[in-house]
MIMIVO-879846 format. One line per field, with one value per residue (C-alpha): residue number from 1; residue in three letters; x, y, z. Coordinates in pm, 1 decimal. Layout:
roro: c(NUM_...);
nutor: c(ALA_...);
px: c(X_...);
py: c(Y_...);
pz: c(Z_...);
This chain:
roro: c(1_2_3_4_5_6_7_8_9_10_11_12_13_14_15_16_17_18_19_20_21_22_23_24_25_26_27_28_29_30_31_32_33_34_35_36_37_38_39_40_41_42_43_44_45_46_47_48_49_50_51_52_53_54_55_56_57_58_59_60_61_62_63_64_65_66_67_68_69_70_71_72_73_74_75_76_77_78_79_80_81_82_83_84_85_86_87_88_89_90_91_92_93_94_95_96_97_98_99_100_101_102_103_104_105_106_107_108_109_110_111_112_113_114_115_116_117_118_119_120_121_122_123_124_125_126_127_128_129_130_131_132_133_134_135_136_137_138_139_140_141_142_143_144_145_146_147_148_149_150_151_152_153_154_155_156_157_158_159_160_161_162_163_164_165_166_167_168_169_170_171_172_173_174_175_176_177_178_179_180_181_182_183_184_185_186_187_188_189_190_191_192_193_194_195_196_197_198_199_200_201_202_203_204_205_206_207_208_209_210_211_212_213_214_215_216_217_218_219_220_221_222_223_224_225_226_227_228_229_230_231_232_233_234_235_236_237_238_239_240_241_242_243_244_245_246_247_248_249_250_251_252_253_254_255_256_257_258_259_260_261_262_263_264_265_266_267_268_269_270_271_272_273_274_275_276_277_278_279_280_281_282_283_284_285_286_287_288_289_290_291_292_293_294_295_296_297_298_299_300_301_302_303_304_305_306_307_308_309_310_311_312_313_314_315_316_317_318_319_320_321_322_323_324_325_326_327_328_329_330_331_332_333_334_335_336_337_338_339_340_341_342_343_344_345_346_347_348_349_350_351_352_353_354_355_356_357_358_359_360_361_362_363_364_365_366_367_368_369_370_371_372_373_374_375_376_377_378_379_380_381_382_383_384_385_386_387_388_389_390_391_392_393_394_395_396_397_398_399_400_401_402_403_404_405_406_407_408_409_410_411_412_413_414_415_416_417_418_419_420_421_422_423_424_425_426_427_428_429_430_431_432_433_434_435_436_437_438_439_440_441_442_443_444_445_446_447_448_449_450_451_452_453_454_455_456_457_458_459_460_461_462_463_464_465_466_467_468_469_470_471_472_473_474);
nutor: c(MET_LYS_ASP_GLU_PHE_LEU_VAL_LYS_ILE_TYR_LYS_GLU_SER_GLY_ILE_PRO_TYR_VAL_ALA_GLU_PHE_GLY_ASP_TYR_LEU_ALA_ASN_ASP_VAL_ARG_ASP_ASN_GLU_LEU_GLN_GLY_LEU_LEU_ILE_VAL_SER_GLU_TYR_ASP_MET_SER_LYS_PHE_VAL_ALA_ASP_ALA_ASP_GLU_ARG_LEU_GLY_LEU_ASN_PRO_LEU_ALA_ILE_GLU_VAL_LEU_PRO_LEU_SER_TRP_PHE_PHE_ASP_LYS_SER_GLU_ASN_TYR_ARG_PHE_ALA_LEU_LEU_MET_ALA_TYR_ILE_ARG_LYS_LEU_SER_ARG_GLN_GLU_LEU_VAL_TYR_ARG_LEU_GLN_PRO_VAL_LYS_ASN_VAL_THR_ILE_SER_ARG_ARG_SER_LEU_ILE_LYS_PHE_LYS_LEU_TYR_GLU_TYR_MET_PRO_TYR_PRO_VAL_LEU_PHE_ASP_SER_ILE_PHE_ALA_GLU_ARG_GLU_ILE_ASN_THR_LEU_ILE_SER_SER_CYS_PRO_LYS_GLY_VAL_LEU_ALA_LYS_THR_VAL_GLU_GLY_VAL_GLY_VAL_THR_SER_PRO_GLU_ASN_CYS_SER_TYR_CYS_GLY_TYR_CYS_THR_ALA_LYS_GLY_TYR_LEU_GLY_TYR_LEU_GLU_MET_PRO_THR_PHE_THR_THR_ASP_GLN_LEU_VAL_TYR_PHE_ILE_ASN_SER_ILE_ASN_TYR_TYR_ASP_GLU_LYS_ALA_LYS_ALA_ILE_ILE_PHE_THR_LYS_PHE_LYS_ASP_ILE_PRO_LEU_GLN_GLU_GLY_TYR_TYR_PRO_LEU_LEU_VAL_PRO_SER_LEU_ALA_SER_VAL_PRO_ASP_ILE_PHE_LEU_TYR_ILE_THR_TYR_ALA_SER_GLY_LEU_VAL_PRO_VAL_LEU_LEU_ILE_ASP_ASN_GLU_ILE_SER_GLU_ILE_GLU_LYS_LYS_ARG_LEU_ASP_GLU_ILE_PRO_VAL_TYR_PHE_PRO_GLY_SER_LYS_LEU_PRO_ILE_TYR_LYS_VAL_LYS_ILE_GLU_GLU_LEU_GLN_ASN_LEU_LYS_LEU_LYS_ASN_GLU_LEU_ARG_LYS_SER_LEU_ILE_PRO_GLU_GLU_LEU_PRO_LEU_ARG_LYS_TYR_ARG_ARG_ARG_ASN_LEU_TYR_LEU_TRP_ALA_ILE_GLU_GLU_MET_ARG_ASN_LYS_VAL_LYS_LEU_ASP_GLU_GLU_ALA_GLU_VAL_PRO_ASP_ILE_TYR_PHE_VAL_SER_ILE_ASP_PRO_GLU_LYS_CYS_VAL_LEU_CYS_GLY_VAL_CYS_VAL_ARG_ALA_CYS_GLN_MET_MET_VAL_PRO_ASP_LEU_LYS_ASN_ILE_SER_ASP_THR_MET_SER_LEU_GLU_TYR_ASN_ILE_PRO_MET_CYS_ILE_GLY_SER_GLN_ARG_CYS_VAL_LYS_ASN_CYS_PRO_GLU_ASN_ALA_ILE_LYS_VAL_GLU_ARG_PHE_ALA_LYS_ILE_LYS_GLU_LEU_LYS_LYS_ILE_THR_VAL_ASN_LYS_ALA_VAL_LEU_ALA_LYS_CYS_ARG_TYR_CYS_GLY_LYS_PRO_ILE_GLY_SER_VAL_LYS_VAL_LYS_ASN_LYS_VAL_ASP_SER_LEU_LEU_ILE_GLY_MET_GLY_PHE_SER_GLY_THR_ALA_GLN_TYR_THR_ASP_VAL_CYS_ASN_GLU_CYS_LYS_GLN_LYS_MET_LEU_THR_LYS_VAL_TRP_LEU_GLU_ASN_TYR_LEU_LYS_LEU_LYS_GLY_GLY_LYS);
px: c(-2605.1_-2936.3_-3199.0_-3136.5_-2764.3_-2841.8_-3078.7_-2800.7_-2563.7_-2834.7_-2895.7_-2531.5_-2399.2_-2667.7_-2664.8_-2986.3_-3032.5_-2977.2_-3126.4_-3080.4_-2941.0_-3219.2_-3361.0_-3513.5_-3170.7_-3138.9_-3459.2_-3370.7_-3033.1_-3179.7_-3474.7_-3230.8_-2986.7_-2691.6_-2341.5_-2175.0_-2257.2_-2111.6_-2192.5_-2120.0_-2149.4_-2023.2_-2053.9_-1834.6_-1982.1_-1728.8_-1987.0_-2243.3_-1989.4_-1864.2_-2220.4_-2308.3_-2284.9_-2552.5_-2776.5_-2750.2_-2616.3_-2318.6_-1947.7_-1826.2_-1532.3_-1776.1_-1877.9_-1692.1_-1748.4_-1649.6_-1637.9_-1888.1_-1605.4_-1451.3_-1745.8_-1751.8_-1677.0_-1634.0_-1780.0_-2063.9_-1835.3_-1578.1_-1838.6_-1989.3_-1651.5_-1547.5_-1870.7_-1866.4_-1505.5_-1589.5_-1899.3_-1697.3_-1423.6_-1683.3_-1827.2_-1491.8_-1485.0_-1552.5_-1233.3_-1389.3_-1623.6_-1343.2_-1226.9_-1315.1_-1403.0_-1101.1_-1114.3_-1098.1_-761.1_-897.6_-1248.6_-1445.2_-1736.8_-1962.0_-1856.5_-1910.3_-2261.3_-2340.4_-2157.0_-1947.6_-1617.0_-1521.8_-1455.5_-1373.2_-1020.1_-863.3_-580.6_-426.4_-600.5_-526.6_-688.4_-611.0_-362.1_6.5_215.0_560.2_795.8_975.5_652.8_562.4_905.1_913.5_574.1_657.9_988.6_838.1_584.0_701.1_502.8_602.4_242.0_260.7_329.4_318.5_-16.1_-171.1_-290.9_50.3_59.1_-178.1_-205.5_-156.8_-297.4_-506.9_-539.8_-164.6_-153.4_-78.8_-290.6_-17.2_-29.6_350.1_355.9_102.1_316.4_624.3_480.5_581.2_245.1_-15.2_-181.8_-186.7_-418.0_-549.8_-922.5_-1019.1_-738.8_-705.4_-546.7_-888.2_-1030.8_-740.0_-791.9_-1168.1_-1113.8_-863.7_-1065.8_-1373.1_-1187.3_-1040.8_-1379.3_-1585.9_-1338.2_-1102.3_-945.1_-846.3_-484.8_-384.3_-466.4_-397.2_-311.3_-416.5_-513.3_-640.6_-984.7_-956.9_-756.5_-781.5_-852.4_-828.9_-1041.6_-896.0_-716.1_-891.0_-837.3_-807.5_-832.3_-565.6_-517.6_-158.1_111.0_294.2_27.1_94.1_295.3_523.9_305.0_-1.1_201.9_320.3_-20.7_-150.8_105.6_49.3_-323.6_-245.6_-278.2_-5.6_34.5_71.9_148.7_13.3_231.4_219.8_484.3_377.4_404.7_489.0_831.4_697.5_549.5_889.3_1052.9_807.7_839.6_1215.1_1171.5_937.7_1117.3_1176.9_1071.4_869.0_1122.2_1321.8_1180.6_1206.1_837.9_846.0_653.4_527.5_544.9_358.0_278.2_-86.7_-7.9_152.2_-140.1_-353.3_-75.4_44.5_39.4_92.5_139.0_-5.9_-4.9_-19.8_-281.5_-555.9_-578.0_-815.8_-635.6_-747.9_-951.3_-889.3_-519.9_-520.2_-751.7_-494.8_-228.4_48.7_-175.1_30.6_315.9_66.8_-17.2_349.6_429.6_126.1_240.6_588.9_454.1_180.2_435.3_652.6_372.8_334.9_683.6_1036.3_1179.3_1547.1_1574.8_1894.6_1718.5_1675.6_1324.3_1298.0_1186.9_1212.7_1528.5_1750.5_1866.3_2203.2_2294.5_2642.0_2571.9_2904.2_2800.9_2427.8_2332.6_1962.1_1870.8_1552.0_1620.0_1564.7_1229.1_1103.7_1251.1_1096.5_756.5_700.5_750.6_1010.8_1223.8_1076.0_1226.7_1104.3_1168.0_1144.0_1240.8_1585.7_1673.0_1609.8_1607.3_1584.1_1385.6_1349.5_1043.0_1241.0_941.3_802.3_1127.8_1097.3_1456.1_1371.3_1713.8_1556.2_1708.4_2051.0_2038.9_1916.3_2125.9_2377.3_2612.8_2628.7_2532.9_2284.8_2324.6_2065.1_2260.6_2077.1_1744.2_1639.0_1668.9_1358.0_1489.5_1524.1_1159.1_1087.7_1131.6_1487.7_1650.0_1951.7_2073.6_2024.3_2139.8_2074.7_1784.2_1880.3_1636.2_1577.8_1779.1_1494.4_1172.3_1294.8_1123.5_1294.8_1481.6_1657.8_1950.7_2266.2_2452.2_2277.4_2340.4_2714.7_2732.0_2563.6_2783.3_3108.0_2983.2_2887.5_3215.7_3411.7_3239.1_3305.3_2960.3_3058.0_2800.8_2524.7_2643.8_2545.5_2177.2_2167.1_2021.3_1733.4_1396.9_1238.5_969.6_1218.7_1442.7_1137.2_1087.8_1457.1_1459.8_1142.0_1290.0_1614.0_1411.9_1195.3_1495.5_1670.5_1350.5_1301.0_1662.1_1614.8_1286.2_1443.5_1735.4_1500.6);
py: c(2245.4_2221.1_1971.0_1766.7_1748.4_1632.4_1365.7_1241.2_1216.7_1040.1_778.3_715.0_700.2_492.8_709.6_708.8_1084.2_1407.1_1739.9_2106.2_2213.9_2300.1_2267.5_1933.5_1779.3_1632.4_1428.1_1314.6_1197.3_991.3_857.7_747.8_598.1_782.4_697.1_986.8_1325.5_1525.0_1894.7_2153.3_2501.0_2854.0_2908.0_2810.8_2473.6_2412.3_2468.6_2250.9_1965.9_1997.4_1947.7_1666.1_1390.6_1560.9_1701.7_1430.7_1124.0_1124.5_1119.3_1468.9_1305.1_1125.8_1455.7_1609.0_1975.4_2098.5_2473.9_2578.9_2779.5_2449.8_2415.0_2769.4_2808.0_2432.2_2197.7_1966.1_1672.8_1817.4_1881.3_1539.4_1359.7_1554.5_1486.8_1116.8_1093.0_1235.9_1023.5_713.3_825.2_882.7_532.9_397.5_589.3_293.8_359.4_679.7_474.0_293.6_622.1_689.6_1047.6_1236.7_1448.1_1817.8_1961.3_2316.3_2357.0_2651.3_2825.7_2700.4_2341.3_2362.4_2500.8_2213.1_1959.2_1863.9_1767.8_1527.5_1564.6_1340.0_1374.6_1195.9_1006.9_704.8_368.1_19.9_-117.3_-465.4_-637.5_-597.6_-900.4_-757.5_-653.8_-414.8_-233.9_-196.1_-63.4_177.1_324.0_361.1_529.3_770.6_936.5_1290.3_1300.6_958.1_851.7_522.7_201.0_-174.3_-337.8_-683.7_-587.0_-438.7_-67.9_195.5_559.1_549.9_911.4_1036.1_1378.8_1429.7_1320.0_1602.0_1426.0_1494.6_1146.3_1128.1_780.6_648.9_780.1_598.0_245.5_-5.7_-184.7_72.5_-104.2_216.9_470.2_818.6_751.2_1033.6_967.4_589.5_386.5_252.0_606.0_727.9_434.3_493.8_867.8_825.7_556.9_777.5_1074.2_852.7_677.1_990.5_1233.3_1108.1_1457.8_1470.8_1586.7_1592.2_1529.1_1821.3_1695.5_1986.4_2072.1_2408.8_2477.3_2836.5_2762.1_2846.4_2541.9_2481.3_2241.2_1892.2_1955.2_1767.4_1864.9_1592.3_1715.9_1562.5_1601.7_1723.6_1709.5_1485.3_1222.6_1165.8_839.3_806.8_520.3_746.8_962.7_661.2_508.8_855.8_861.3_500.5_571.2_827.6_1142.8_1378.2_1411.8_1775.3_1861.5_2200.9_2381.9_2711.5_2933.0_2854.3_2478.2_2278.4_2125.4_1772.4_1875.7_2016.5_1690.7_1485.4_1704.5_1672.4_1286.6_1263.7_1155.8_1403.9_1161.9_840.7_555.7_490.7_794.2_1174.8_1220.4_1474.7_1484.0_1846.0_2066.2_2384.6_2692.6_2810.3_3129.5_2922.3_2679.5_2899.3_2921.1_2557.5_2401.2_2024.1_1821.4_1490.4_1228.2_920.4_660.6_630.6_318.3_199.4_79.6_-273.1_-190.7_-531.9_-474.9_-273.0_-543.3_-815.6_-902.5_-673.8_-366.2_-72.7_-298.4_-459.8_-112.0_-19.2_-313.5_-252.7_108.1_4.0_-265.1_-26.8_247.4_-3.7_-36.4_344.0_490.0_356.5_308.2_280.6_-87.0_-11.0_246.1_150.5_134.4_303.9_83.3_-243.1_-427.0_-664.3_-981.9_-1136.8_-1494.0_-1654.0_-1995.6_-2126.2_-2060.2_-2134.3_-2491.3_-2454.2_-2516.4_-2311.8_-2090.7_-1775.6_-1912.8_-1951.5_-1623.5_-1394.1_-1250.1_-1130.8_-1479.4_-1355.3_-1677.8_-2012.5_-2360.5_-2577.9_-2945.8_-3031.2_-3384.8_-3444.9_-3078.0_-2839.7_-2472.4_-2153.4_-1868.8_-1507.1_-1297.1_-968.7_-732.6_-821.0_-746.9_-452.5_-487.5_-637.5_-814.2_-1111.9_-1352.5_-1189.5_-1207.0_-1565.2_-1725.4_-1967.4_-1954.3_-1576.1_-1628.6_-1346.1_-972.7_-693.2_-380.0_-191.3_-118.4_-349.8_-235.6_-227.5_-520.7_-724.3_-704.2_-1064.9_-1402.4_-1521.3_-1859.7_-1785.9_-2146.4_-2507.5_-2845.4_-3212.0_-3327.8_-3574.7_-3864.2_-4116.1_-4429.7_-4646.0_-4494.4_-4237.3_-3939.2_-3600.3_-3488.9_-3173.3_-3072.1_-3275.9_-2959.0_-2960.9_-3338.5_-3291.8_-2997.2_-3188.9_-3491.3_-3291.8_-3127.2_-3455.6_-3622.6_-3329.6_-3346.3_-3721.8_-3848.5_-4052.2_-4318.5_-4071.1_-3923.1_-4249.4_-4171.1_-3821.7_-3966.5_-4128.9_-3949.6_-3903.6_-4159.6_-4426.2_-4327.8_-4393.3_-4729.6_-4817.0_-4701.3_-4894.0_-5206.1_-5173.1_-5104.1_-5415.4_-5629.7_-5517.6_-5566.4_-5919.8_-6000.7_-5887.2_-6070.3_-6389.0_-6358.4_-6372.7);
pz: c(-1170.2_-1353.9_-1268.7_-1590.7_-1498.9_-1143.8_-1273.4_-1502.9_-1204.3_-1005.1_-1264.2_-1355.0_-1000.5_-842.6_-534.0_-328.7_-289.4_-485.1_-373.8_-318.6_19.7_265.9_612.5_522.2_464.1_816.2_781.0_423.6_527.0_809.2_597.0_320.1_573.1_405.3_513.5_330.2_189.0_-99.1_-96.5_-361.2_-225.6_-259.0_118.3_416.9_535.7_816.6_1094.8_930.8_887.4_1241.8_1372.3_1131.3_1393.6_1601.4_1324.6_1065.4_1248.1_1007.3_1085.2_982.2_805.8_577.3_430.9_136.6_47.5_-300.9_-380.6_-653.9_-814.7_-937.8_-1177.4_-1318.7_-1693.4_-1726.5_-1984.2_-1876.6_-1940.4_-1691.5_-1423.2_-1471.6_-1446.3_-1138.3_-950.6_-1046.4_-923.1_-585.4_-556.3_-624.0_-386.3_-112.9_-171.9_-38.7_291.5_521.8_719.7_846.6_1060.6_1227.5_1395.4_1754.9_1869.9_2006.4_2320.1_2245.9_2324.4_2342.3_2485.8_2348.4_2511.8_2239.6_2280.8_2662.1_2608.7_2374.1_2592.5_2297.5_2445.6_2168.5_1791.2_1496.9_1359.0_1063.3_1235.5_1051.8_1083.3_957.3_652.9_782.9_1014.6_916.8_886.9_786.6_1061.2_826.9_743.2_1111.9_1211.3_917.3_1012.3_1375.8_1309.9_1053.2_1293.0_1363.2_1683.1_1810.1_1869.0_1662.2_1850.5_1787.8_1858.9_1815.7_1464.9_1372.2_1452.2_1587.1_1707.0_2086.6_2147.5_1861.8_2033.6_1992.8_1629.0_1382.8_1107.9_859.7_708.3_666.1_821.5_565.2_283.6_407.8_423.4_153.5_135.8_236.8_529.5_729.2_566.9_608.7_638.8_400.4_144.8_103.6_-171.0_-274.6_-293.5_-519.9_-761.2_-783.0_-832.8_-1114.6_-1288.2_-1282.0_-1437.7_-1715.9_-1777.7_-1808.6_-1969.7_-2244.5_-2265.6_-1898.2_-1863.9_-1493.3_-1131.9_-900.7_-546.9_-334.7_23.8_-99.2_-236.2_-354.3_-666.5_-1035.8_-1248.4_-1623.7_-1825.3_-1799.3_-1469.7_-1189.8_-821.6_-564.3_-197.1_23.6_409.9_365.2_98.7_348.0_304.3_-66.1_-128.0_-428.3_-553.0_-575.0_-824.4_-1017.4_-1073.3_-1175.1_-1450.9_-1547.5_-1582.0_-1847.1_-1626.3_-1510.4_-1131.6_-1001.2_-642.5_-548.3_-304.4_-110.5_26.0_379.3_429.7_734.8_804.5_753.6_415.7_317.1_416.2_219.3_-88.8_-84.0_-73.0_-367.2_-683.8_-964.5_-1236.5_-1288.2_-1254.7_-1564.3_-1754.0_-1789.6_-1706.0_-1427.4_-1099.2_-1111.3_-796.2_-875.8_-671.9_-669.2_-861.9_-1136.5_-1171.9_-1402.9_-1656.5_-1633.8_-1978.8_-1983.0_-2300.6_-2217.4_-2495.4_-2269.7_-2351.3_-2078.7_-1871.4_-1597.7_-1281.8_-1177.9_-872.6_-709.2_-682.8_-347.4_-201.1_-241.5_14.3_-95.7_-171.2_-288.5_-405.5_-645.4_-776.2_-799.3_-1020.7_-1231.4_-1283.3_-1400.9_-1642.4_-1774.2_-1839.4_-2021.7_-2267.9_-2312.4_-2312.3_-2337.9_-1991.4_-1905.6_-1808.6_-1619.3_-1390.9_-1034.4_-881.8_-539.4_-249.5_-439.5_-333.7_-523.9_-352.1_-459.7_-371.2_-371.4_-522.3_-390.4_-30.8_-58.7_25.5_-41.3_322.6_305.0_611.1_409.1_283.2_636.8_749.8_489.1_572.2_217.6_77.3_-167.6_-174.3_-264.0_-291.8_-581.2_-660.7_-1027.9_-1124.0_-964.3_-930.7_-640.0_-716.9_-509.3_-657.0_-548.3_-642.5_-653.2_-710.2_-366.1_-170.8_76.1_208.0_555.7_555.1_737.3_487.9_527.5_908.1_921.4_649.1_824.5_530.3_489.2_122.3_87.1_28.9_-7.6_-93.2_-355.2_-531.2_-816.8_-1171.3_-1398.0_-1597.5_-1271.6_-1169.9_-1206.2_-1045.1_-1076.8_-1005.2_-781.8_-713.3_-811.6_-681.2_-719.2_-511.8_-240.5_-182.2_85.9_7.4_127.2_-3.8_-251.8_-88.2_-144.1_166.9_46.7_-161.3_-192.5_-79.3_255.7_300.4_222.8_462.2_746.9_678.8_708.9_1027.7_1197.6_1093.5_1216.6_1557.0_1580.1_1491.0_1184.2_1274.8_1261.0_933.0_754.8_816.1_660.8_336.5_524.3_564.9_910.3_842.6_750.9_1045.5_1270.8_1115.6_1152.2_1516.2_1590.7_1439.1_1640.8_1961.0_1899.8_1825.2_2146.7_2338.5_2212.0_2289.3_2643.9_2674.7_2533.7_2766.1_3071.6);
């Protein structure tokens, strides 16, 4: 970490402050109005980090500490890329400042002396309000401690002091609205892009909660809160970017981590590219042959409405351009919707019921069509439950070749016999006609091909005629 090297980091990153660690740090942090701090040290910095809110005015969770050993015997290019990746990751730590201090569960003598009865803990927080009921229910049911509940914004931790901070719930969501504040979707994208941008020879990303690990050149460690907090999509986009994802495991892992590791797929969908799960003692001898072309992940994708689903689809499409995928392979967590065209009358109930806006009705010339945007389906079954004709089924994951918009039904467009305005499909009109006639309302059935506006005009005309008759009669 020579001065010339730090100057290079300073100029390239655009950060406001680079210095050696010393007693003057507190004043420098305040003078430069820093919101985060990256420390590289060979010493245990846990006490310093714990007191950062008092000494520096910084949230302790906004401080990242990297061991100096990671930089030993490494090329300047490796050291530069690793530091730039953590700097860019730290630049996206705004969720940390949404956390509220948590009351200490165990009060130490030291904390009593300092009147420090609260601490900052990395419990899950929302990136934005959740709109999908399926996402909310999945998150709530996944919490091993049962501390997640429905809120106005969607979901929230009811008692942060009882949270285990494992992040399992954040890994189970389809869209990624609930995040671990120190391991967000944005941060992963920025981290990976920095590695690929600054080191064209990079081979792998090591997802690790351990710091004392042996590292080879080209293998970049990414600190995670827990192995349980790593979503499948994080591993997929790592592969799609041209890097190999490696999960670093230990003999002593928690039950929730074991559960999560068992759930993680063996391969990237449709391929034989493995998701590596490696023990610490095996890491030094791990030899990966990575011939994948490097790609930068579009950083705006997790900022759009469907967040991780956008990244998922990008990863599949990107890998299609790099390796041959089995088009018949199913894609986990993306559901296929099948429609019986004989039953479907194109009434549009499924369109109104779906919160992911998967189905859509379109009118083109004299034809009405129902389309389903399969890649956005998270299997909520709302269309199935609300369809009055029982024409919809969601029974399996979609295949890679099915990740597209599909037209599931078509019908002639019914138009108002007076003004010609489209009023729905002929199938709906015929269905309503048969129901009205069957119920003895044959007179009403003759108006099913009249739009509401024309009906109002007709009713008004009838009302005026009756009124004038009554008036004339007097």
